[in-house]
C-alpha positions as CSV (number, residue, x, y, z in Angstrom):
1,M,2.1,3.8,34.7
2,S,-1.1,5.9,34.6
3,Y,-3.1,6.6,31.5
4,E,-5.3,9.5,30.6
5,P,-8.9,8.3,30.2
6,L,-10.3,8.3,26.7
7,Q,-12.4,11.3,25.8
8,N,-15.5,11.1,23.7
9,E,-14.4,13.5,21.0
10,F,-16.9,15.0,18.6
11,T,-16.1,13.8,15.1
12,W,-18.0,13.5,11.8
13,S,-18.3,10.9,9.1
14,K,-20.8,9.9,6.4
15,S,-22.0,6.9,8.5
16,R,-22.5,9.1,11.5
17,H,-24.5,11.6,9.4
18,E,-26.7,8.8,8.1
19,K,-27.4,7.4,11.5
20,F,-28.3,10.9,12.9
21,K,-30.6,11.6,10.0
22,E,-32.4,8.3,10.2
23,C,-32.9,8.2,14.0
24,P,-31.5,10.7,16.5
25,R,-32.2,8.3,19.4
26,A,-30.2,5.5,17.8
27,Y,-27.5,8.0,17.1
28,Y,-27.4,8.9,20.8
29,L,-27.2,5.3,21.9
30,H,-24.5,4.5,19.4
31,Y,-22.1,7.5,20.1
32,Y,-23.0,8.5,23.6
33,G,-25.0,5.9,25.5
34,S,-22.5,3.1,24.7
35,W,-19.4,5.2,25.5
36,G,-17.1,3.3,27.9
37,G,-18.9,0.0,27.4
38,W,-15.7,-1.8,26.7
39,E,-14.7,-1.3,30.3
40,Q,-18.0,-2.3,31.9
41,Q,-18.9,-5.7,33.3
42,A,-21.1,-8.1,31.4
43,G,-24.7,-7.4,32.2
44,S,-24.4,-3.7,32.6
45,D,-26.6,-1.4,30.4
46,V,-23.7,0.4,28.9
47,R,-21.9,-2.8,28.0
48,E,-25.0,-4.0,26.3
49,L,-25.3,-0.9,24.2
50,W,-21.6,-1.1,23.3
51,I,-22.1,-4.7,22.0
52,L,-25.3,-3.9,20.2
53,K,-23.8,-1.0,18.4
54,K,-21.5,-3.4,16.6
55,L,-24.3,-5.5,15.1
56,S,-25.1,-5.3,11.4
57,T,-28.0,-6.2,9.3
58,R,-27.4,-9.1,6.9
59,W,-27.1,-6.6,4.0
60,Q,-24.5,-4.5,5.9
61,W,-22.7,-7.6,6.8
62,A,-22.6,-8.8,3.2
63,G,-21.1,-5.5,2.2
64,S,-18.5,-5.7,4.8
65,V,-17.5,-9.2,3.8
66,V,-17.0,-8.0,0.2
67,H,-15.0,-5.0,1.3
68,S,-12.8,-7.1,3.5
69,A,-12.1,-9.6,0.7
70,L,-11.1,-6.8,-1.7
71,E,-9.0,-5.1,0.9
72,E,-7.1,-8.3,1.6
73,L,-6.7,-9.0,-2.1
74,L,-5.3,-5.5,-2.9
75,L,-3.2,-5.1,0.2
76,R,-1.5,-8.4,-0.6
77,A,-0.9,-7.4,-4.1
78,K,0.4,-4.0,-3.0
79,R,3.1,-5.8,-1.0
80,G,4.2,-7.5,-4.2
81,A,2.3,-10.8,-4.0
82,P,0.5,-12.0,-7.2
83,L,-3.2,-11.3,-7.4
84,R,-5.3,-14.3,-6.4
85,T,-7.6,-15.8,-9.0
86,L,-11.3,-15.1,-8.8
87,E,-12.0,-18.7,-7.7
88,E,-9.4,-18.5,-5.0
89,L,-10.9,-15.3,-3.6
90,V,-14.5,-16.7,-3.8
91,E,-13.4,-19.8,-1.9
92,R,-11.6,-17.9,0.8
93,T,-14.4,-15.4,1.2
94,Q,-17.0,-18.2,1.5
95,R,-15.1,-19.9,4.3
96,R,-14.8,-16.6,6.1
97,A,-18.5,-15.7,5.6
98,R,-19.6,-19.2,6.8
99,S,-17.4,-18.8,9.9
100,Q,-18.7,-15.4,10.7
101,W,-22.4,-16.4,10.1
102,A,-22.0,-19.4,12.4
103,G,-20.3,-17.3,15.1
104,S,-23.2,-14.8,15.0
105,R,-25.8,-17.5,15.1
106,E,-24.3,-18.7,18.3
107,K,-24.2,-15.1,19.6
108,G,-20.4,-15.3,20.1
109,Y,-20.2,-11.5,19.9
110,W,-21.5,-11.4,23.5
111,R,-18.3,-13.3,24.5
112,D,-15.9,-11.7,22.1
113,P,-17.4,-8.6,20.5
114,K,-14.1,-7.4,19.0
115,S,-13.6,-10.6,17.0
116,V,-17.0,-12.1,16.3
117,P,-19.3,-10.1,14.0
118,G,-22.9,-10.1,15.0
119,L,-26.1,-9.9,13.0
120,V,-29.3,-8.1,14.1
121,E,-31.3,-11.0,12.6
122,H,-29.6,-13.5,15.0
123,E,-29.8,-11.2,18.1
124,Y,-33.5,-10.8,17.7
125,A,-34.2,-14.3,16.3
126,E,-35.7,-13.0,13.1
127,P,-36.8,-15.8,10.8
128,V,-34.8,-15.6,7.5
129,P,-35.4,-18.3,5.0
130,S,-32.4,-20.4,3.8
131,E,-33.1,-19.2,0.3
132,E,-32.7,-15.6,1.4
133,W,-29.3,-16.3,2.9
134,K,-28.3,-18.1,-0.4
135,R,-29.5,-15.1,-2.4
136,L,-27.4,-12.8,-0.3
137,W,-24.4,-14.9,-1.0
138,D,-25.1,-15.4,-4.7
139,E,-26.1,-11.9,-5.6
140,V,-24.3,-9.6,-3.1
141,I,-21.2,-11.4,-2.0
142,E,-20.1,-13.7,-4.8
143,G,-21.9,-11.5,-7.3
144,S,-19.9,-8.5,-6.2
145,L,-16.6,-10.3,-6.3
146,R,-17.3,-11.6,-9.8
147,G,-18.4,-8.1,-10.8
148,F,-15.2,-6.6,-9.6
149,Y,-13.0,-9.1,-11.5
150,A,-15.0,-8.5,-14.7
151,S,-14.8,-4.7,-14.3
152,D,-12.9,-2.1,-16.3
153,T,-11.9,-0.7,-13.0
154,F,-10.0,-3.8,-12.0
155,R,-8.2,-3.9,-15.3
156,A,-7.2,-0.3,-14.9
157,I,-5.9,-1.0,-11.3
158,Q,-3.8,-3.9,-12.6
159,A,-2.2,-1.6,-15.2
160,V,-1.1,0.9,-12.5
161,P,2.4,0.3,-11.0
162,R,2.1,-0.7,-7.3
163,E,4.1,2.3,-6.1
164,Q,1.3,4.5,-7.5
165,W,-1.4,2.8,-5.4
166,L,-2.0,5.4,-2.7
167,S,-4.6,3.9,-0.3
168,V,-6.4,0.6,0.2
169,D,-9.3,1.0,2.7
170,E,-7.1,2.9,5.1
171,L,-8.9,4.7,8.0
172,D,-7.7,8.2,8.2
173,S,-9.0,11.7,9.0
174,F,-8.7,15.4,8.1
175,V,-9.9,18.5,9.7
176,F,-12.8,20.6,8.2
177,E,-13.6,23.9,9.9
178,G,-12.3,22.6,13.3
179,T,-14.0,19.2,13.1
180,K,-12.2,15.9,12.6
181,I,-13.7,14.1,9.6
182,W,-13.2,10.3,9.3
183,V,-12.7,8.7,5.9
184,A,-11.8,5.2,4.6
185,V,-11.1,5.4,0.9
186,D,-11.7,2.0,-0.6
187,F,-9.0,2.5,-3.2
188,A,-6.9,5.4,-4.5
189,Y,-4.2,5.6,-7.1
190,R,-2.3,8.0,-9.2
191,D,-2.5,7.5,-13.0
192,G,0.2,8.1,-15.6
193,R,-0.9,11.8,-16.0
194,G,-0.6,12.4,-12.3
195,R,-4.3,12.5,-11.6
196,V,-5.5,11.0,-8.3
197,H,-8.5,8.6,-8.5
198,V,-10.5,8.0,-5.4
199,L,-12.8,5.0,-5.7
200,D,-15.6,3.6,-3.5
201,W,-16.9,0.0,-3.8
202,K,-20.7,-0.3,-3.5
203,T,-22.6,-3.6,-3.2
204,G,-26.1,-1.9,-3.3
205,K,-27.9,0.4,-5.6
206,E,-26.9,3.9,-6.4
207,R,-28.0,6.6,-4.0
208,G,-27.5,10.4,-4.0
209,V,-25.6,10.4,-0.8
210,D,-22.9,8.2,-2.4
211,H,-21.9,11.2,-4.5
212,V,-21.4,13.4,-1.4
213,Q,-19.2,10.6,0.1
214,V,-16.9,10.7,-2.9
215,G,-16.8,14.5,-2.7
216,I,-15.6,14.2,0.9
217,Y,-12.9,11.7,-0.3
218,A,-11.8,14.3,-2.9
219,L,-11.4,17.0,-0.2
220,Y,-9.4,14.5,1.8
221,A,-7.2,13.6,-1.3
222,Q,-6.4,17.2,-2.0
223,E,-5.0,17.6,1.5
224,K,-3.5,14.1,1.9
225,W,-1.6,14.0,-1.4
226,Q,-1.3,17.7,-2.1
227,V,-3.0,17.8,-5.4
228,P,-5.2,20.6,-6.8
229,P,-8.9,20.0,-7.3
230,D,-8.5,19.6,-11.1
231,D,-6.2,16.7,-10.5
232,V,-8.7,14.6,-8.5
233,T,-11.4,12.4,-10.0
234,G,-14.0,10.4,-8.1
235,G,-15.7,7.1,-8.9
236,L,-18.4,4.8,-7.5
237,V,-18.0,1.2,-8.5
238,Y,-21.3,-0.7,-8.3
239,L,-20.0,-4.3,-7.9
240,A,-23.2,-6.3,-7.8
241,T,-24.3,-4.9,-11.2
242,G,-21.2,-5.9,-13.1
243,G,-18.7,-3.4,-11.6
244,E,-20.0,-0.4,-13.5
245,R,-18.0,2.7,-12.6
246,V,-20.0,6.0,-12.2
247,D,-17.8,9.0,-12.3
248,V,-18.5,11.7,-9.8
249,A,-18.0,15.4,-10.4
250,V,-15.5,16.9,-7.9
251,D,-15.3,20.3,-9.5
252,A,-15.4,23.5,-7.4
253,A,-19.2,23.7,-7.4
254,A,-19.6,20.0,-6.4
255,L,-17.1,20.4,-3.6
256,D,-18.8,23.6,-2.3
257,G,-22.1,21.7,-2.2
258,C,-20.3,18.9,-0.3
259,K,-18.8,21.3,2.2
260,E,-22.2,22.9,2.8
261,A,-23.8,19.4,3.4
262,M,-21.1,18.6,6.0
263,R,-21.4,22.0,7.6
264,S,-25.2,21.6,8.0
265,S,-24.9,18.1,9.3
266,I,-22.3,19.0,11.9
267,A,-24.3,22.0,13.1
268,G,-27.5,19.8,13.5
269,M,-25.6,17.3,15.6
270,R,-24.0,20.0,17.8
271,E,-27.3,21.7,18.4
272,R,-28.5,18.6,20.3
273,L,-25.6,18.6,22.7
274,D,-25.9,19.7,26.3
275,D,-22.4,21.0,26.3
276,V,-20.7,21.4,22.9
277,A,-17.2,22.0,24.2
278,A,-17.3,18.9,26.4
279,N,-19.3,16.9,23.8
280,E,-21.8,15.9,26.5
281,A,-25.3,14.7,25.6
282,S,-28.5,13.5,27.2
283,M,-30.9,11.1,25.6
284,A,-34.0,13.4,26.0
285,R,-32.5,15.7,23.4
286,F,-32.4,12.9,20.8
287,P,-36.0,11.9,20.1
288,M,-37.2,9.0,18.1
289,P,-38.7,9.8,14.7
290,E,-42.4,9.5,14.1
291,S,-41.8,6.8,11.4
292,R,-40.9,3.3,12.6
293,D,-39.4,2.3,9.2
294,A,-35.9,2.1,10.6
295,C,-36.9,0.2,13.8
296,R,-36.9,-3.2,12.2
297,R,-33.2,-3.1,11.3
298,C,-32.1,-1.2,14.4
299,P,-29.8,-3.1,16.8
300,F,-31.1,-1.0,19.8
301,R,-34.7,-2.1,19.6
302,R,-34.6,-3.9,23.0
303,P,-33.0,-1.1,25.1
304,C,-35.0,1.5,23.1
305,G,-38.2,-0.4,24.0
306,R,-40.2,0.9,21.0
307,M,-40.7,-2.5,19.5
């Protein structure tokens, strides 16, 4: 049986936008230079880029550990199982985090990049004091889990019948003006009045771009669950600071601003392409920024050669 080769389709997401804005060169290496690396032999340049693109900084990794823990917790409950206690969840998450950290330290991601998460700090042998790793666990990972359990949001979720839980960190997409937009809503539910709540867990500090992200989720919710704009409400839940929920306006004006931000970002990315229809790109059209602020946390610093 023959298979059609995968095509590098142009799509858009908030994370893609942020990478492009921070460093066009890293954006190129991530989405174009690494394409097809899963098929290449160990030692090839493209294979190296494909593995490096999967690396996270320790802060990104900590956030992913929290998101995975909450996803597992809520998916299990959605299937009818009782919610785990906080201490059970903390213990399970600590075991997983220790296993992932050890695998990264041994650079197991070079052998099995699909199963072993890797950290930029381990790949480039960056000295990180033990107390810094402990603070990452205490404040970001365990602190976020405890913040979630103590939050009004968690209490509200528990009060909603399971059949009204709409999404738990499900990767999906919708089309905006001809471009596929990827989303992964951390949690969505329909309340007793029929309103759809789209929530995003945050383990860091509040940023303006977070509000745009929730706006994108609201656009997705309108299409996915066929609800009018007035029946969608957005929320950012900042876990590490006690689970405070910040409501995000998703009225017509806010969504128009969100659409314009997406439109502008998509246009900027397409302008760099050699062939828009074929989504073909060359590295020369994706320069490095003058500032080197992002270089220290970049997984591509070796092939890039700037540092």
